[in-house]
C-alpha positions as CSV (number, residue, x, y, z in Angstrom):
1,M,7.6,7.3,7.2
2,I,6.0,6.2,10.7
3,S,8.0,7.9,13.7
4,V,7.9,4.4,15.7
5,A,9.7,2.7,12.6
6,R,12.7,5.4,12.6
7,R,12.9,5.0,16.6
8,W,13.4,1.6,16.6
9,G,15.0,1.0,13.5
10,I,12.3,-1.2,12.0
11,P,11.2,-0.5,8.4
12,A,8.2,1.5,7.9
13,A,5.3,0.3,5.8
14,G,6.5,1.0,2.5
15,W,9.4,-1.3,2.9
16,L,9.5,-4.8,2.3
17,A,7.7,-3.7,0.5
18,T,8.7,-3.9,0.7
19,G,10.7,-4.8,1.2
20,L,12.8,-8.0,1.1
21,L,14.0,-8.1,4.8
22,V,13.2,-11.8,6.0
23,A,12.7,-14.1,8.9
24,A,14.6,-16.5,11.0
25,C,12.9,-19.8,11.0
26,A,11.2,-21.7,8.2
27,R,7.4,-21.9,8.4
28,A,4.8,-23.6,6.3
29,V,3.2,-21.5,3.6
30,V,-0.1,-20.0,4.5
31,D,-3.0,-21.0,2.1
32,S,-3.6,-17.5,0.8
33,G,-7.1,-18.8,-0.7
34,Y,-6.0,-17.6,-4.4
35,P,-7.2,-19.9,-6.8
36,V,-4.3,-21.6,-8.2
37,V,-3.4,-21.5,-12.1
38,P,-3.0,-25.5,-13.1
39,G,-0.2,-26.5,-15.3
40,V,2.3,-24.1,-14.9
41,Q,5.8,-25.1,-13.7
42,E,8.1,-22.7,-14.9
43,V,7.9,-18.4,-15.0
44,D,10.1,-15.8,-16.3
45,L,9.3,-12.9,-14.1
46,K,10.4,-9.5,-15.4
47,W,9.9,-5.9,-14.7
48,Q,7.9,-4.3,-17.5
49,P,7.8,-0.5,-16.4
50,Q,5.9,1.6,-19.0
51,A,5.7,5.3,-18.5
52,G,2.1,6.4,-17.0
53,M,2.0,3.3,-14.8
54,R,0.8,4.0,-11.6
55,L,0.8,1.8,-8.5
56,V,-1.2,2.5,-5.4
57,H,-1.0,0.2,-2.4
58,R,-3.0,0.2,0.6
59,V,-0.6,-0.4,3.8
60,T,-1.6,-1.7,7.1
61,T,1.3,-1.7,9.7
62,D,1.4,-2.8,13.3
63,V,4.4,-2.0,15.5
64,E,4.9,-2.9,19.3
65,A,8.0,-2.5,21.1
66,T,8.2,-4.0,24.8
67,G,10.9,-4.1,27.3
68,P,12.2,-1.9,30.6
69,L,13.8,0.7,28.1
70,T,10.4,1.4,26.5
71,R,8.7,2.3,29.8
72,P,10.1,6.1,30.0
73,L,8.3,6.6,26.3
74,P,5.2,7.6,25.5
75,E,2.4,5.0,24.4
76,R,2.3,6.6,20.8
77,D,6.1,5.4,20.4
78,R,5.8,1.9,21.8
79,K,2.7,1.1,20.1
80,Q,1.3,2.3,16.5
81,H,-1.2,1.0,14.1
82,I,-0.6,2.8,10.8
83,V,-3.0,2.7,7.8
84,L,-1.5,4.9,4.6
85,T,-1.7,4.8,0.9
86,R,1.6,4.8,-1.1
87,T,1.3,5.7,-4.6
88,T,4.5,5.2,-7.1
89,E,4.5,6.5,-10.6
90,V,6.6,5.5,-13.4
91,A,7.8,8.9,-14.7
92,G,9.5,7.9,-17.7
93,V,11.2,4.9,-19.1
94,G,14.4,4.8,-21.6
95,P,16.3,1.9,-23.3
96,D,18.7,1.6,-19.6
97,Y,16.7,3.5,-17.0
98,F,13.2,4.2,-15.6
99,D,12.1,7.0,-13.3
100,L,9.9,6.7,-10.4
101,R,8.2,9.3,-8.3
102,F,6.5,8.7,-4.9
103,S,3.6,9.9,-2.7
104,Q,2.2,9.1,0.4
105,D,-1.5,10.0,1.5
106,G,-1.5,12.1,-1.2
107,L,1.7,14.1,-0.3
108,P,4.3,14.0,-3.1
109,V,8.2,13.8,-2.8
110,P,9.4,16.6,-4.7
111,A,11.6,14.6,-6.6
112,T,12.4,11.9,-9.1
113,L,14.5,8.8,-8.9
114,R,15.9,7.4,-11.7
115,F,17.0,3.5,-11.6
116,S,19.1,1.4,-14.2
117,R,17.4,-1.4,-15.6
118,E,19.5,-3.4,-13.0
119,W,17.6,-1.5,-10.4
120,V,20.8,0.4,-9.2
121,P,19.9,4.3,-8.4
122,V,21.7,6.2,-10.6
123,G,20.2,9.8,-10.1
124,I,17.9,12.4,-8.3
125,T,16.2,15.1,-9.9
126,F,14.9,17.8,-7.6
127,D,11.8,19.6,-8.5
128,D,13.1,22.8,-6.7
129,T,16.3,23.5,-8.2
130,S,16.9,26.4,-5.5
131,A,16.4,24.0,-2.4
132,G,19.4,24.4,-0.2
133,E,21.6,21.9,0.9
134,K,20.1,20.6,4.0
135,D,16.9,20.0,2.2
136,R,18.4,18.2,-0.4
137,R,20.1,16.0,2.2
138,A,16.9,15.3,3.8
139,L,15.1,14.7,0.5
140,D,17.8,12.4,-0.6
141,A,17.7,10.7,2.8
142,E,13.9,10.0,2.3
143,L,14.2,8.8,-1.3
144,Q,16.8,6.3,-0.6
145,Q,14.3,4.8,2.3
146,L,11.8,4.8,-0.6
147,G,14.0,3.5,-3.1
148,E,15.8,0.8,-1.4
149,P,13.0,-2.0,-1.5
150,F,12.7,-1.4,-5.2
151,T,16.6,-2.2,-5.3
152,Q,16.2,-5.0,-3.1
153,S,13.2,-6.4,-5.1
154,A,15.2,-7.0,-8.3
155,Q,16.1,-10.2,-6.8
156,F,12.9,-11.6,-7.8
157,F,13.4,-10.6,-11.6
158,R,14.8,-14.0,-13.1
159,R,13.4,-17.3,-14.2
160,W,11.8,-19.5,-11.4
161,K,10.7,-23.1,-11.6
162,V,7.9,-24.1,-9.0
163,G,9.4,-25.2,-5.8
164,E,12.8,-23.5,-6.5
165,V,14.5,-21.8,-3.6
166,Q,17.0,-19.0,-4.1
167,P,19.3,-17.1,-1.8
168,F,19.3,-13.5,-1.5
169,D,20.9,-10.5,0.3
170,I,19.4,-8.3,3.0
171,R,20.5,-4.8,3.4
172,L,19.4,-2.0,6.2
173,A,21.3,0.6,4.8
174,A,18.3,2.9,4.2
175,V,16.8,2.4,7.6
176,P,17.8,5.5,9.4
177,G,20.2,5.1,12.2
178,T,20.8,1.6,11.4
179,S,23.3,-0.4,9.7
180,G,23.5,-4.2,9.0
181,S,23.2,-7.1,6.5
182,G,22.1,-10.5,6.4
183,R,21.0,-13.5,4.2
184,G,17.7,-15.0,3.4
185,T,16.0,-17.6,0.8
186,M,13.0,-16.9,-1.4
187,T,10.8,-19.9,-2.4
188,F,8.6,-19.7,-5.7
189,R,5.4,-21.8,-4.9
190,R,2.8,-21.6,-7.9
191,V,0.4,-19.2,-10.2
192,V,-2.4,-18.1,-8.9
193,M,-5.3,-15.5,-10.0
194,I,-5.6,-12.2,-8.3
195,E,-8.9,-10.2,-9.8
196,G,-8.1,-11.5,-13.0
197,R,-4.5,-11.2,-13.1
198,Q,-1.9,-14.3,-13.1
199,A,0.4,-13.6,-10.3
200,A,3.8,-15.6,-8.8
201,E,3.3,-16.5,-5.5
202,F,6.5,-16.4,-3.3
203,D,7.5,-17.0,0.5
204,W,10.7,-15.8,2.0
205,Q,12.8,-15.8,5.4
206,G,16.1,-14.8,6.4
207,R,18.0,-12.9,9.3
208,T,20.2,-10.4,9.7
209,E,22.0,-8.6,12.1
210,F,22.3,-4.8,12.6
211,L,23.4,-2.0,14.8
212,F,20.8,0.9,15.7
213,T,22.2,4.2,17.2
214,G,18.5,5.6,17.9
215,D,17.3,5.6,21.1
216,P,16.8,3.2,23.3
217,G,19.2,1.0,21.3
218,K,22.1,3.7,21.2
219,G,24.9,1.5,19.5
220,A,23.8,-1.6,20.7
221,P,23.8,-4.4,18.2
222,G,20.9,-6.7,17.5
223,R,19.2,-9.3,15.7
224,M,16.0,-9.0,13.5
225,S,13.8,-11.8,11.7
226,I,11.1,-11.6,9.2
227,T,9.1,-13.9,7.4
228,G,6.8,-13.1,4.3
229,Q,4.9,-14.2,1.2
230,E,4.5,-11.6,-2.0
231,W,2.6,-11.9,-4.9
232,R,3.9,-10.6,-8.4
233,D,2.0,-9.8,-11.3
234,L,3.5,-12.1,-14.3
235,A,2.9,-9.3,-16.8
236,T,4.5,-6.1,-15.2
237,G,6.7,-7.6,-12.4
238,A,4.6,-5.0,-10.2
239,S,3.6,-6.3,-6.3
240,L,-0.1,-7.0,-6.1
241,R,0.4,-8.0,-2.5
242,L,2.9,-8.5,0.4
243,T,2.4,-9.6,3.9
244,A,5.3,-10.3,6.3
245,K,5.8,-10.4,10.3
246,A,9.1,-9.3,12.0
247,S,10.4,-9.7,15.3
248,A,13.7,-7.7,16.2
249,Q,15.8,-7.6,19.7
250,F,18.6,-5.9,21.0
251,T,20.3,-5.6,24.7
252,R,21.6,-2.7,26.7
253,Q,22.7,-2.1,29.5
254,G,21.6,-6.0,30.6
255,Q,17.9,-5.2,29.4
256,A,16.4,-6.8,26.3
257,T,13.9,-4.7,23.9
258,D,11.8,-6.6,21.5
259,V,10.2,-5.2,18.7
260,A,7.3,-6.7,16.8
261,Y,6.4,-5.6,13.4
262,Q,3.6,-6.7,10.6
263,T,2.6,-5.4,7.4
264,D,0.1,-6.0,4.8
265,E,0.3,-4.2,1.4
266,V,-2.4,-4.6,-1.2
267,L,-2.4,-3.4,-4.7
268,D,-5.5,-1.1,-5.0
269,L,-6.0,-2.3,-8.8
270,A,-9.3,0.0,-9.6
271,R,-6.9,3.1,-8.7
272,S,-3.9,1.5,-10.2
273,Q,-2.5,1.7,-13.7
274,L,-0.6,-1.5,-14.9
């Protein structure tokens, strides 16, 4: 994950993925330009994993922190533009579970994360069974970060009617040095075509309060808001694209720090296997 995200407690590119942290105030739906599939009023969106499925996402993220407390920090820690490739592979599927493996820019995470069909993490299998306890704890923390967006995305999977609005929970447990929660809403807008695949289009928004223990927050409470849109493949439930913008603020010693974050995750269909 990117260092600026860890320093500021803002989700890195794989979240919102990822992640489903959402924003403070409603906004108009942005016209994506994708052609609308006419006549669709209801969908039953399900996660349909198959062994050998591979999702390759191109992720572009910008993070910038401003305020008096940020001035002593190097420029590279205050502002970053990150472009990476994240790969998620379905390593196995059972009647009540599925296994995921992750890599970033071709570097694999040496472990397999198992989820229940309800998207609850149920176990980790390390590639190196002789790894020490410290290495296991570090790897476990990394997998929690990677797995949390999948756990939260389970809230997409249900029957939807066009225009329907549903509440959902926001959790920050997997962000290093951060705790917090909040509530948001997601709206099913329509079905569109993306490179020959039908996709359910959603927008979402919400707010969360958090406590960040790292520099320069050092335990100062903060607030975060995010707006986003996501397009989910109707055949598999996989995310075809996600866009999000976020803002966060905390105050320490009477001085405010603001963090702006935006990301765009696009599934590379040519390199993926659905």
